[in-house]
N, C-alpha and C positions, 0 to 999 in steps of 0.2 A: 652408481658404483663409486666408492671412495678410493681415490688413487693418490698415492704419495709420489709426487714428481721430484726427482733428484737431479741436480746439475752439479756434478763434482768437478772441482778444479784441482790443481796441484797442492794447494794448501787451504782450500775452502770447500764447503759443501752447502749449496743453496737447496732449500726444500719448500714444498708447498703441498698441503693436503687439500684436495678439492673434490666436490661431488660432481660427477659428470652429468647427472640428471638435471640438477638445479643450476649447475655451473657456479656455485657459490664456493668461495675459498674459506675453508674452516680455519686454517692457520698457515703461517709462512715464516720463513726466517733464514738465517745463515750461520754456519759454524765457520769461524775465521781463524787463521794462523794455526792450522792443524800441524802438529809436530814441531811447533815453535813456541818460544816464550810469549806470554801474553795472550794465549788462545782464549776465545770467548764464544758465546752463542748469543745471537740477537733474534728475538722471537716476538711474534704478535699474533693475536687471534683475529681472524678475518682480514679483510683488506684495510680497514680503518681502525682496528683495535689499538690499544695502547702498546707501544713498543717497550719490551723489556730487554736489558742487556746485562749479562753477568759473566764474569771471568770464570773459567773452568779449564782444568787440564784436559787437553785433547791430543793424545799422542799419535793416533792413527785415524784413518777414515772409518774403520770399524768402530772406534770409540765415538766418532762423530755421529754415526747412525744410531748407536745405542743412546746417545744423548738426545738426539731428535725424538726417538720413540719415548724415552722417559719424560721428555718435556710435553709431548702430545698427550701422555697419560696423567700428567700432573693435575691434581684436583683444582688448583688455582690457575695454572697457565694453559692447561690442555683442553682438548675438545673431544676426546674419546675415552671410553672406560676400559677397553681391552684392545690389544694389538690386533686381534682378529678382525676388528672393524676396518683395518686397512686391507682392502680386497686385492690390491695390485700395486706394483711399483713401476713407474715409467721413468726411464733414464734418458736424459739428453746426451747424445753422442755427436760430437762435431763432425767426424769423418768416418765414413764407412768404406773408404777405399774402393777397390773393384769388387769387393765381396758382398756388399749390401746395397740393394736398390730399393728396399722398403723396410718398414719396421719389423723387428724380429723378436720372438720369444727367446729368453736366455736359456741356453743349453751349454753343455761342455764344448760342443763343436762350434757354437757361435762365439763363445769366449776365446777359443783358440784362434778363430779368424780375426776377432777384434784385436788381439795382441799383434797381429801382422800389420795393423793399421797405424802403429805408433809413429812410423817415419812420415806418414802423410800429415799428421798433426802432432808434432812432438811436444808442443806446449800444452796440449789438451788431453790426449788419449791416456797417458799414464794416470792422470787424476781420475778420468772416467773409470778406468779399470779398478782403481782402489775403492772408489765409491760403490761400484757394482759388487765387488767382492765383499765389501763391508755389509751391504744389504743382504746378500746371500747368506752371510754368516749370522746376521741378526734376525732374519726372517726367512728361514730355509724353506718353509712351506708356502710362501706367498709368491704367486706368479710375477715374473719380472720381464719387462719389455724394453728393448732398446729402440729409440726413435732417432734417426740419423738426419743431421742437418743437410747432408749431401743428397739425400733421396729425392728431394724436390727437383734437383738439377739433372737427374738422369735422363730427362726428356730433351736435353740440349742436343741438337743435331751434330753429326760428326764434323761437319765443316767448321763449327764453332767450338767444338770440344777438343779438336786435335791441335797439337803443337807441330811446327814444321821441323821436327827432328826425324832421324831415320826410323823407318818402320821397325827395324830390328830392336833398337833400344826402347822405342815407344811401347812395343808389345812385351818385351822382356820385363820391363819395370812398371807396366800399367800406367804410363804417363799420359795424362789427359786433364782436361778442365773438370774438376769435381765441384767447385763452388763451396759455399758455406752459408750459414744463417738461413738455410732452406725452410726450417719450420716457421721462422718469422716471416719470410717472404710469402710463404704459402698462406699464412693466416691473414696478413694485410691484403694480399691479392684477392682472397675470397671475400673479404669485407668490401673491397672496392668494387668487385663485380656486383655484389648485392646493391651497392649504392648507385651503380650505373643503370641498373634496372633493365638490362638486356641479356640475351643468352651469352653464357661464358665464352662460347666459341667465336663470338663477334667482338670480343674486347682486346684492347692493346694497352698494357699498363707498364709503367716503369716504377719499381719499388725500390726505395732508398733506405736501407738499414744502416744508419750512421751512428756509431758510438765509439767506444775505445777500439773496437774492431768494426770495420765497415765493409759493406758490399752492396752492389746495385745489380738488380736483375731486370731482364726484359721478359714480361709474362704475356704471351700471345695465346688467345683462346683458352686461358686458364692454365696454360702449361709454360714452364720456364724454357726459353729458347736461347738465352745467353745470360751470363753472370760475370761480374768483375773478378771475383776470387777464382783462383785457378787450381793447379795441382795441390797447393797448400793454401791455408788462409793468409798467406803473406802477399799475394798478388792483389792488383786492383788499385783503389784509391789509397792515399796515405792515411795512416791511422794514429792512434795515441802514441805508440812506440814502434810501429811497423812501417817500413819504407813504402810498401805498395809496389806497383810496377816500376821497375827501373831498367835501364839498358843492361842486359846480362853481362856485358863486358866490364861494367863497373865492379861486379863481384870479383872477377879474377884480377882486375887491376888493384883493388884494395888488398886482396889476399897477398898479392906479390909485394906490394909496397909496404904493407904493415906487418907482413909475416904471419898472417892469420891462417890457422888450419880450418877445415870445413866447420867444425863445431863452433869455433870462435866467430866465424863469419855468420853463421846461422844465428847465433846469439846477438850479434851486432845488429843484423837486419830486423830481428824480431823485437829487441828490447831497447835499442839506443837511437832509433831513427824516428820517422814520423813527426808528430807535433813536438815531442820532446827534443829530438835532434835538431830540427829546423829552428825552433824558437829559443832553445837553450833555457827555457823557463819551466815547462811542465808538459805532461801528456794530457792534461785535463783542459777541455775547451773553455771551462769557466775561468780558469787562470789566464788563458790566452785572451779572452774577451776583456777581462779586467786590465790586462797589460796594454791592450789597444787603447783603452780609454786614458791610459797614462802616457800615450804617445809612443809606445814601443814599436819600432819599425819591424823588427823580426817577428813579433807577434802578429802584426798586420799581414805580413807576407805569408806566415803560416796559415792563418785563417782563410786568406784569399786563394792560396794554393789548393786547399781542399775544395772550396766552393767551385773553383774553376774546373777541377777534375770531375766533380759531380755533374756540372753543366755539360762537360764533354760526353760523359756516359749517357746522359739523357738524350743528347743529340744523336749519338751513335746508335742507340737502341731505337730511337724514332725512325731512323733510316732503315735499320735492320727489320723492323716490323712493318715498314711502309705505312706509318701513321701512329697516332697516339691519342688515347682517350683520357688518360689520367696519369698523374705523378703522385706517388705516395711517399711521405716522409715518416719514418718510425725509428724506434730505439732511442738510446740516451740523448744524443745530440739532435737526431732527427725530430724528436718530440719536444725537446726543451731548449733548443738554440734557435730563436727566431732570426738572428743575424745570419746564420748559415743558410737558412731557407731563402732569405731575402737575397743574399749574394748569389746563390745557385740559380735562382729563377729570374734574376735581373737580365734585361736585354734579351729575352727569349720570345719577343713578340712574333718573330717570323714563324715560330713553332706553335703559335696560338696560346702561349702561356702568359698570363697576367695575374700577378699576385696582389691581393688586397693588403696593403701594408699595415693598415690599422688592425685588421683581424689577425694578421700574422704576428704582429708585435704582442698582442694580448694572449695568443694561443700557446701557453706553456704551463708546465706544472699542473696539468689537469688530466684526468683519466678519460676524457671525452674525445670523440671523433669530431674534427673541425674542418669545415671547408675553408681553404685559404685563398682560393682563386676568386676573382671578381665575377660578376654576372656576365660581363662581356667576354671573359676568357673562353676560348674555344676548347681548351684542354683544362680539365678539372685538376686542381691541386688540393690534396687532403693531408691532414695530419691524422694518422690512425695509430693509436697506442697498440703496440704489439702484445700478443698474449701467447707466447710459446708454450707456457705451462699447460694452458687449456688444450692446445693442439696435441701435446704429448699425452695428456690424460685421455683425450678422445681416441687417439690412435691405440693407446694401451687397452682401453675398453673394447674397441672394435676387434683387435687381434685376439684377445682372450675369449671373446664371445663368438668368434668366427666358427 
């Protein structure tokens, strides 16, 4: 089945057309700066095809979807001869709130429930809605499926999912740990279970999805039993511009002292903290690592804060699962920042973790699975490139054929 996978943000729309039978990517790209000056589309055929980039006016997400379809149909740039070759569309959705515990076919009722999820992921859900509505308008007869990042985390037991607030407010507002990046955690956990070569129910894995947005999950017996992100994608380890977990009293203190209202405070924690806030340099780890080489102390502190937090989560989840078979690093920084992996795994001998520094230093900017741990290491450490698009496409196919 040919599935068009869509990941729509507030001003961007990533896409990938792939065949679920062969698992071959026919084309992929991104529409950027939607509704802004300087909008463009970046497109390539296959995984390794030549990348083309061209400026084009893109006023809405519906325009972006039309542009994607016309590009896929283009005699020179495209890979299909008729839009009917796209048999289904799979949409990545960050947060399903209390309404979605598994992937769902798009219906009017489903869309109404998704609109209720905006407050759970205010940076993501509005973009998702615009992308979905754009696809429905451009391809009204094509089945559409929503695949939720939070679905993988619905197996977290109540003792780990609950917050210590009153039952009244917890139930009234559906406040609990929902997590994020579940599609990525699910993919790399399944790959790691395959590499371990034993029944899934006997495995204990910590998956580290570290990028501009980061989360860490404990996967026991193939199911998520805890994760670092919480009620929203703001919780957990520090990120590119997000603060991660902080003393909640800091929130009210800053609001009082700076005169911030709730919207301004939310914007501050999501967009002005993390790597950017601590370093004062950038939200990009590559800029941070370059600054460390120049002797910048704040950059050094920033990088080591994240590594320390990752290390703590690995330790906590090892305790929670009463053991550990493997640690997996994935996503932008997890796959391409060997310094992060080295710092996070340093001095973890008590847990049976020993990284091969030579292999780790060489393992980046490649689409391959790499074992990073030494032969003596009791716990395996792997770099596994994530493939959320494949998981979304497979979920889409399974749901349509059910």
